[in-house]
N, C-alpha and C positions, 0 to 999 in steps of 0.2 A: 504493499500500499504506500509506503513512503517513497518508493522509487517513481510511483505515478505521480505524487504530489511534485516531487523534484523535478520530474520530466515536465510537468504542466508549468511550473514556475519558469524553467528555462525557455520553453517554447513561448510563452507569454512575453518575456523580457525581449526575446529577439524581435517577435512581431511587433511589440511596442516601439522598439528602437527604430526600425524601418520605416514604421507609420509616422512617427514624429518627425524624421529626418526628410520625409517626402512631403510634408505639409509646406506650402509656400508662405513666405514671412507676411505677406499681406493678411493671411487667413488666421495667424496666430491670436490676434487680439479678439476677434468674434468668438473663436472657439474656446478661448480660455475660460468663459462662464460656464459653458457646457461641460468643459472638462473638470470644472471645480465640483458640479455635482457628481460626476461619475467618480472623483476621487473618494467620495463617501462610500463607494463600493469597496474600496481598498480597506476603510476601516471596518466594514461589516466582514470582510474576508479574513482580517487578521483576528477580530473576535471570534469567528467560527473556527478558524485554525487553532487558535490558542484552546478553546473550549474542547476541541477533538483531541488534542495533544494531552490535555490535563485529565480527560476521560480515559485515555489508553494508559494512563499510569505514569506519563512523563511530566510529573507535576511540577518539579524544581526547573528542569530544562524547558518545559513547554510555557511555564509561567516566565521565565526569564526572556526567551526569545519572542514569546507572544506578546509581553509588555513592551519590548523594543519595537515590534512590528506595529502595535497599535500607536505608540507615541510617534514614530515616524510618518505613519499614514495621517494622523492628526496634523503634525506639522506641515504636510503636503497640503492638506485641505485649507488650514489657515493661511498659509503662505500664498496659496493660488487665489484666494479671496482678496488679500492684501495687495497682490500684484494687479489683479483685476481693477481693485478700486482705484489705484494709481493710474491705470491706464486710461480708465473712463474720465478721470479729472482732466486729462489732457484734451478732451473734447469739449469741455465747457467753456463758453465764450468769456472773455475777459470781464464783462459787466455783469454777468450771471452769478448768483451765490450757489454753491454745491453743499449739500447737507453732509 
C-alpha cells in the first residue's frame, strides 16, 4: 500500500511541475485565485493521510510527517491568498480606495 501512495505522489509531482511550467505568464494572475481554492485540497489530503498513517499504527512517524504536511499545506494556502491580494491591489486605480 505504501508503494502505491509514494508512486501517486511522484506522478502527481511530475505532472504538476510540467503543468505549471507550460502556463503562460499572462495567465498566472487570473489562475492564482482558483489555485488557492484547490490548495485547500492539499490540506484535506494531508489530514486524511495523517489519519490513515496513525490508524495503521504509525502514530509517532505519522504524527510528525502529517503535522509537517499540514503546516506546509496551510502555508501554501495563506501565502497564495496573500500574493493574490497583492496582485489585485495592482489593478486598483490611483483615486480608488481598496479594502
